[in-house]
N, C-alpha and C positions, 0 to 999 in steps of 0.2 A: 257237711252232717248235720244233721240234726236229731235230737233225741228229745221224744214228748214220752209221758209219762203220767196217768191218772193214779190216784191215792186213794182209797176209802179208810179214814181212820174208825176203828168201833166206837162206839158211843162211851164218852168219857176218857178218850184219849186224844182229845182235840190239842188241850195244851201242851203237852209231850210231842205231839206230830209236829207244831208249829217252832219247838224248839230245836228238833231235829232238823227241819228245812234251816232253820236259820243257821246251824252249824252247818250243814252242807255247802250253805252259799259261799260261809266266811273259806268253809276247805277250798271251794271250789277255786275262788279267786287267788286264793295263798299258791295251790298247788298246780292249778291252770292257767300260766299267763298269757297262754292264745285265746283264750276261751272271750266270743264278743258279748255274749247275752248269755245271760244264766236267768231265767224269769219265773214266777209263781203265781198263780193264779188260782183263785178259790172259784167254785159255782155257789151261786149263791142260793138256790132253790134246796141244797142237799147240805147246805152249811147247818151244824150244829150251834147249840144256846152255848158250848165252852168251848168254839173254836175261834181264834184272834184271827189276824190277817197273816198268811203264810210267813210271808218274806218280803223283803221291799227288792224288786227289779234290781238288778245289777249287771254293770258289764264291765 
């Protein structure tokens, strides 16, 4: 099974969104041990100046 989602944070919410994604990635690793891949990416042309890398892909 695969789940793909696309989120568009409001202007100025990039850093808070990035932290939320990092927390979600950690929770997936802790609570869903059968997960093979949990990957995040960002679309460069939509990136706002206050947004950093969303998360480090983990498996």
